[in-house]
C-alpha positions in Angstrom: 50.8 -11.0 24.1 48.7 -13.4 26.1 45.8 -11.5 27.6 45.5 -14.0 30.5 49.1 -13.5 31.5 48.6 -9.7 31.4 45.6 -10.0 33.7 47.6 -12.1 36.1 50.4 -9.6 36.1 48.0 -6.7 36.7 46.4 -8.5 39.6 49.8 -9.3 41.1 50.8 -5.6 40.8 47.6 -3.9 41.9 45.6 -6.6 43.7 42.3 -8.1 42.9 39.7 -5.3 42.1 37.0 -4.7 44.6 33.6 -6.2 43.7 31.5 -3.7 41.9 28.4 -1.8 43.2 26.5 -4.4 45.1 26.2 -7.9 46.4 22.5 -7.8 45.3 22.1 -8.9 41.7 18.6 -7.4 41.4 19.9 -4.0 42.6 22.7 -4.3 40.1 20.2 -4.9 37.3 18.0 -2.0 38.3 21.0 0.4 38.7 22.3 -0.7 35.3 18.9 0.0 33.7 18.9 3.4 35.3 22.4 4.1 33.9 21.4 3.7 30.3 22.3 6.9 28.4 23.0 9.0 31.4 25.9 10.2 33.6 27.1 8.4 36.7 25.9 11.3 38.9 22.4 11.1 37.4 22.4 7.3 37.9 23.5 7.7 41.5 20.8 10.3 42.3 18.0 8.3 40.7 19.1 5.1 42.4 19.3 6.8 45.8 15.8 8.3 45.3 14.4 4.9 44.1 15.8 2.8 47.0 14.8 5.4 49.6 11.3 5.7 48.3 10.6 2.0 48.0 11.6 -0.1 51.0 11.5 -3.4 49.0 11.2 -4.7 45.5 7.6 -5.7 45.9 6.5 -2.1 46.5 8.7 -1.0 43.6 7.2 -3.6 41.3 3.6 -2.7 42.3 4.0 1.1 42.5 2.0 3.1 39.9 4.3 3.4 36.9 4.0 7.2 36.6 4.9 7.5 40.3 8.0 5.3 39.8 9.0 7.4 36.8 8.7 10.6 38.8 11.0 9.2 41.5 13.7 8.4 38.9 13.1 11.6 36.9 16.8 12.6 37.2 17.5 10.1 34.4 16.5 10.4 30.9 13.8 8.1 29.5 12.2 7.9 32.9 8.9 6.4 31.7 10.7 3.7 29.6 13.1 2.9 32.5 10.2 2.6 35.0 8.5 0.1 32.7 11.8 -1.9 32.3 12.4 -2.0 36.1 8.9 -3.2 36.8 9.0 -5.8 34.0 12.4 -7.0 35.3 11.0 -7.3 38.9 7.9 -9.2 37.6 10.0 -11.6 35.6 12.4 -12.3 38.5 9.5 -12.8 40.9 7.7 -15.2 38.5 10.8 -17.2 37.8 11.7 -17.6 41.4 8.3 -18.3 42.8 8.0 -15.1 44.6 11.5 -14.0 45.5 13.5 -11.1 44.2 16.8 -12.6 43.6 19.1 -13.5 40.6 20.9 -16.2 42.6 19.4 -18.9 40.4 21.6 -17.5 37.5 24.7 -18.8 39.3 23.8 -22.3 38.1 23.3 -21.2 34.5 26.1 -21.2 31.9 27.0 -17.6 31.0 25.3 -17.7 27.6 22.1 -19.2 29.2 22.1 -16.5 31.9 22.5 -13.8 29.2 19.6 -15.3 27.3 17.4 -15.3 30.4 18.2 -11.6 31.1 17.8 -10.5 27.6 14.4 -12.2 27.4 13.2 -9.4 29.7 11.9 -6.7 27.3 14.2 -3.7 27.6 17.2 -5.6 28.9 19.7 -5.9 26.1 23.1 -7.6 25.7 25.0 -4.7 27.3 22.9 -4.6 30.4 23.0 -8.4 30.7 26.8 -8.4 30.3 27.2 -5.7 33.0 25.1 -7.6 35.5 26.9 -10.9 34.8 30.3 -9.4 34.8 30.0 -7.1 37.9 27.7 -9.3 40.0 28.6 -12.8 39.0 32.2 -12.3 37.9 31.4 -13.8 34.5 33.7 -13.2 31.5 31.3 -10.9 29.6 32.0 -7.9 27.5 29.5 -5.0 27.5 29.3 -3.6 24.0 27.9 -0.1 23.6 27.3 1.9 20.4 30.9 3.2 20.3 32.3 -0.4 20.7 29.9 -1.5 17.9 31.2 1.2 15.6 34.8 0.2 16.3 33.9 -3.5 16.1 32.4 -3.2 12.7 35.9 -2.1 11.5 37.7 -4.9 13.2 35.1 -7.7 12.9 33.2 -7.0 9.7 31.8 -10.6 9.6 30.0 -10.1 12.9 26.3 -9.3 12.6 26.4 -6.4 15.0 22.9 -5.1 14.7 20.8 -8.3 14.2 20.2 -9.1 17.9 23.0 -11.7 18.1 25.0 -11.5 21.3 27.7 -9.2 20.0 30.0 -10.0 23.0 30.7 -13.3 21.3 31.9 -11.9 18.0 35.5 -11.2 18.9 35.9 -14.8 19.9 35.7 -15.9 16.3 38.9 -14.2 15.5 40.7 -14.1 18.8 40.8 -17.4 20.7 42.2 -15.8 23.8 39.0 -13.6 24.1 37.0 -14.6 27.2 34.6 -17.3 26.4 31.0 -16.6 27.3 
C-alpha cells in the first residue's frame, strides 16, 4: 500500500485536519515542553496559568525561575521545565535579535530546523518534531519511549539511543516514509 495514496484518500474522505494548537510557534514549543511526561489536562492547566501570569515572552524569560516553576506546578518536573522554557526563550531572542518568533525556521530545511531546536538544552528530537509537524506542517515523526521500544524490534540497525535523529531511521528501510 502506498502511504501517500492512503493519506490522499483520508483527506478526501474526512477533509484536511485543522491546524493544531496555535499559530504561534513559540507557544507551541512552550506547550510541548510542558506536555513532557504529563497528561493533556495537566498540560492545559499549566499552559493556562503560564500565559495568564506572564503577559509576554519577555516577562516569562526574565521571571525568577522558582516563581515560573510554581506557576506551572501542575506538571511534573516543574523546575526542569521552567529552566527549559527560559533557555528556549533566551535562544529564540538571541537568534532573532530580540524577537520571540520561530518564523525564521520556515526558511530552514526540516533537518536543519530540527538541529536548531535540539541545540536548545532540554529540547529533544520528539519536542522538535512536534513543533515542526504541528506548527510548520513538516513531515516529522515524534518518537517517544514506546515508539523506540517498538522501533528497536523493527529497525535494529538504527542507533536509537545515541542522540541521532531517530525520526530518520525508518527511512532507511521504507522509501515511502516521509523525508525529513
